[in-house]
N, C-alpha and C positions, 0 to 999 in steps of 0.2 A: 847890157850894162858895161860901162868902161872897166877894163882890167886894171887892177891896182897891184903894185908890187907888194908881196906879202913875205915878210922875213921868215927865215927858218924857225926862229923861236915862236913866232905867231902861228906858223903852220903846225908846229908841235902842239901848242896850246889848243888851237881850234880842233885838231885831230883828236886829241884826248877828250875834249868835251863832246864832240860829235859821236865818238865811240860809246861814251856813257849813254847818250841819248838813244843811239841805235840799240844798245843792249837792253835798255829799259823798254823801248818800244817792242822789240822782238819778244821779250818775256811776257809783256802784258797782252800783246795781240795774238800770241801763239802762231805767229807767221814765221816763215823761213826768210833768211836774208835773200836767197835767190828769188823768192816770189816778190819781195819788196823791190829788189833791183829791176826785175822785169817790169813791174808796174811803173817804175820811175824812168825806165829806159836808160839805166846806168850800166855800163860795162862791169862785169863781175870783178875785174881786177882793180877798179878804181877805189872802192872804199878802203882797202888796206893801204893804198898810197896816201889817202887823206888821213886815216887814223894814225899812221906812223909819221905824218908830217913830211912825206917825200914830195908830195905835190899839193899845191893849194886847192881848196874846194872852190870851184866856180860858183859865183854868186847865184846864178840861176838854178844850179843843182842844189845848192843849199836851201834856196827858197822852196823848191819842189819837195825836198825832204821835210822841211819844217811844216809845210802844209799837210802832207800826208801823215806825219807823225805827231802833229799838233804840238809844236813847240815854237817858241819865239826865236827866230834865227839870230837875234842879237845876243842870245846866250852863247852862241858859237863865235860870232863876229860882231862885237859891240859897235864898231864904227860903220856897220852895214846900214845904220839908220840914214846916213847922208846919201848913200847909194840908193836906198829904198825911196827916200823922199824924191830924189831926181827921177828915178824910174817910175814911181807912182804918178808924179805930176805929168810926166811925158805920156804915160799910158792913159791917164785921165783925160788929157787934152785930146788924144786920138779917139777915145771912146766918145767924148762930148761931140767931136766933129762928126763921127759916124752916126751918132744919135740924131744930131741936128739934120743931117742929110736925109735920114730915114723919116724923120718927122715931116720934112718938106715934101718928100715923096708921097707919104701917106696923105698929107693935106691935099696935094694935087690929085691923087687918086680919088679922094673923097669928093672933091669939087666936081670931078668928071662924073662920078656916080650920081651926084645930086643933079647935075645938068642933064644926064641921061634920064633920070627919073622924072624931071620936069618935062622934058621933051615927050616922054611916053604918056604922061598925064595929059599934056596938051593934045597929043595925037588921039588919045581916047576921047577927049572932050570934043574934038572936031568930028570924030567918027560917029558920034551920037546924033 
């Protein structure tokens, strides 16, 4: 996703909201912050930078946290919807292309199997 400039004020607001969401998740899940960070592949020092507004939260990291902790990432960054729409449409197009290629491949493999089955049936018929 393209990087956007995030003001210090916005970083502070986002960090405060994210901290509340983390606290709620850790309390409800009985997990440690370390175990969650490990699962997400996030450096242990990063969250405090985000919570305190020192550094912006990368959109991909925000999405990963939202998925794991089951919250809408727009709670943290309302304008993320535009980025999400762009990312999702790009991702959907890539998935559609990959699926279409796979369907064509399976169709070709299926045709070859049918041809082989017909050839075997004809060979059996001739052998009788």
